[in-house]
N, C-alpha and C positions, 0 to 999 in steps of 0.2 A: 504494500500500500504506500508507505512513506507519507510523511507530512512535511510540507514546505510552506513557510509563512514569509511574506514579503512586507516590510514595514516602510511606510512613507516617512519622510523627515518628521521628527518630533513625535513619533509614535513607537510604542514598545509593547509587546505582548505581556500578559501577566505571567508570573511564575507558575501559577496553578494551571494555566492553559498549556504551557510548555511541558510541565510535568505530566499532565494527562496525555499529551501527544507523544511523549517519549515512552510512556507505559504501553501505548498501543503500537508503537514502532520502535522496538528496543535494540536494533542491530547496529547502532552507531549514530553519532551526532556531530553537528558542525554548524558554523555560521560565518558570515562575511558582513563587514560593516564598511560603508563608504566613508572614509575619513579625509575627504578633500583631494589631496594629491596622492593618496594611496588607499589600498584596500586591506583592511585587517581581517585575517581569516584564521580560524583554529578548528581543529577536529579532535574528537575524543570518543572512546568507547564508554565513557561514564556520563550518563545523563545529568547527574547531579553537578558534576564538575563543569560540563558544557553550559548548562543553564546559568549557573552562578557566574561563570566567566563572561557569557554573552551579556547578561544584565549589567555586570560591572562595566564592561567596555561601552555598552550602549549608552550608559549614563554619561560617559566621558565624551562620546561622539554621537549626539542625538540629532544633528542637523542634516545628515545624509540618509540615503536609503540603507536598509539592512535586510538580511534574510537569515533565517534559522531553519535547519533541516534535521528531521529524525528519520532514520532509515529503517525500512522493512525489506530485508534482502530478497531479491529475486534472481540476480546474476552476480557472480563473483563471490569471493570468500568474505567472511565477516571479520574484517579487521579495520584498523584506523585508516589505512591507505585507500580503502574503498568507501570511506565516509565522505559525504558531500560537505561543502562545495569543493569543486576541483578547479585548478588553474587551467585556463584555456590555452593550449599549446605551450605550456610552460611559462606563460607570461604572467608575472605576479600582479599585473595591473588589472587582470580580468578573471573573475571567478564565476562558476556556473553550478547550479543545483537543479534537481529534477525530481518530479513525482510521476511515476508511471513506468511503462516498459517500452523501450525503444527498439525498433527493428534493425538491430545491428548484429552482424555475424561475428562471433567471438570464438577463436581457436580453442581447442581442448586444453592446451598448455597455458592459455592466457587467463590469469586469475583476476583480471580487472572486471569491474561491473560494466554494464552497458552504458551508463552515464559517464563513467570515467573514460571509456573508449571514445565516446562522442566528444567530450571536452578536450581530450589529448590529441585525437587523430582527426575525427570527422569534421568538426567545425573549423579547425585551422586550414584544412584542405580546401574549403570553399571560401576562404578569405578572412576567417576570424570574426570577431564581434562586429567590426565595421561593415562586413558584408550584409549584415541584417538591416542596414539602412537602405538597401536596395529593395524596393517593394516586391519585386519578382522573387528575390531570394527569401524574403520574409514569408510570402505566401507558400513557397515551396517547402520551407522548413515547417511551417504550421501544419500543412497538409500531411507531410511525412510523419510528423510527431503527433498526429491526431490521437486524442485520448490521453496524451501526456501533457504535463505542464513544465516549462523550463524557465528559470529565472537567471538573469545574468547581471552582475554588478561590474562596472568598469570605470577606470579613470584614464583609459587610453584616449589621448587627444584626437585620434583619427575617428573615434566613434561620436555620433551626434548626441547620444543620450547616456546618462549615468546608469540607467537601469532598463533592461529589456525583459518583457514578460510574454513568453510565447504560449499561445492558447489560454490567454487570460480569462476568457469566458467560461472555461472549464472549472474554474475556481470561483471564489466569491470574496468581495470586499466587505468588511464589517464597518460599523459606524465610528470606529476609532482609528481609521487609516491603515488597516492591515488587511492583506489579501491572504486567504487560506486556500490551499490546494484541495482540501477536503475537510470534513468535520470530525476527524478522528481525535481531535483535542477536546471534543465536547463529551461530558459524562453521559453514559447511557442511563435512561430513566426506566426503572423497573417498578411495576405496580403490584401490590398484593392486597388481598381482601382480608380484613380482620373479621373473624367470625364471632358471633355472640356465644356466651356460655349457655349451652342448651339446658343444663340442669340447675341453673341458679336463677330463680325468678327475678332477683334484684338486678343481676347483670343483664338479664333479658330486657329489662326496662331501659337500661342505659344503652344497650346495643339493639335498639328496636330495628334498625336497618344495618345492613352490612356497610362497612366503611372502607373505601378504597384510599390507600395511602401511597403516594409516589415518593420514591427515594432515589436520589441521584447517585449512581455508582458507575465505575468504569470496569473494564475487564482486565484481568491479569493476562499478559501476553504469553504466558507459559502454560497455564492450566485453564485459562478462559473463564475462571470463576469470577463472580461479581465481587468487587472490592471497593473500599472507600479510601481514596488517596489522601483525603484531608485527615483521616484518622491515622493512617500508617503509610507514609510516602516512601518507605524504605524497602519493604518486602511483602510478598503476598501472605495473607493470614491463613490461606488454605494449603498451598503447596510449599510455602516457606522459601520461595525462590527470590533472590535479590533482584530488584527491578533494574539495577545497573548491569549486572553481569550474568544473571540467570542461575547462579550457583546457590545451592542450599545454604541458608543463612549461617549455619554453624561453620561452614567452610569458606564463606565469602571473605575476601580480603579488601573489599572496597572501602571499608571504614576501619578506623583504629579501634583496638580492643577496649579503650576507655570510653568509647561512645556509649551513652547511657542505654540506648535501645539494644545494643549488642552485648551488654554485660551478661555475666552468668546469671545474675539475679533475674534479668528480664527474659532470658532464654529458658529458665528453669521450667516454665509451664509446658515447653515443648516435649519435655521428657518426664513429666509428672514427678518432678523432684519434690 
């Protein structure tokens, strides 16, 4: 699936939205921020670290475009090298991120993702980011990438724009100046019906009608059970997998041993101590 969010100048997504998006797309994270004469870009396999770093740098550089990406792997190995965004043709002035699947032939020995191949090989061959200023090339790329969304940030002086958004209509802008490639950052809403106590007359009076209650939850990316990220943003309460690395919480090395939630005291309930 992947999640790609593009931020207009002076707009920043909330930490909770980024956390929910990373939970649904857990295979690597990265961002790019337009800082005037350069693009700042970092990648990480840790959602917590990537989100914190992005929000920190976005606060320092709020006046340009920015983008953040959470990967759900379809091609290529799951490592930091395959995390978005990618430099276009090795040019550190231009970075590209993508949501979808691109029609690119990848050799068996090539461990790169489809997006990485597009950024490193395909787009440079047709002229790089400045080629997108040609209406015919733009239409060709949008048609070829139909069903996918591609965002590019650049400070290349040969390009007419600092940001390019291919197949923009396939995503949606919110009212805070951010474009989302899909809604995987939104909590799923589950409804359940509270039943009256059939054998208690007093309770039957209180529960004269069935009451439907909506609870906003997300899905664990590993066991797909409903979970509340606001209650526990670190690991799944059902399968005990760390949201950052997917490893069982007792073996996870994402956090230091003195972190409160990972202390022996807090983990004792897992083993019925």
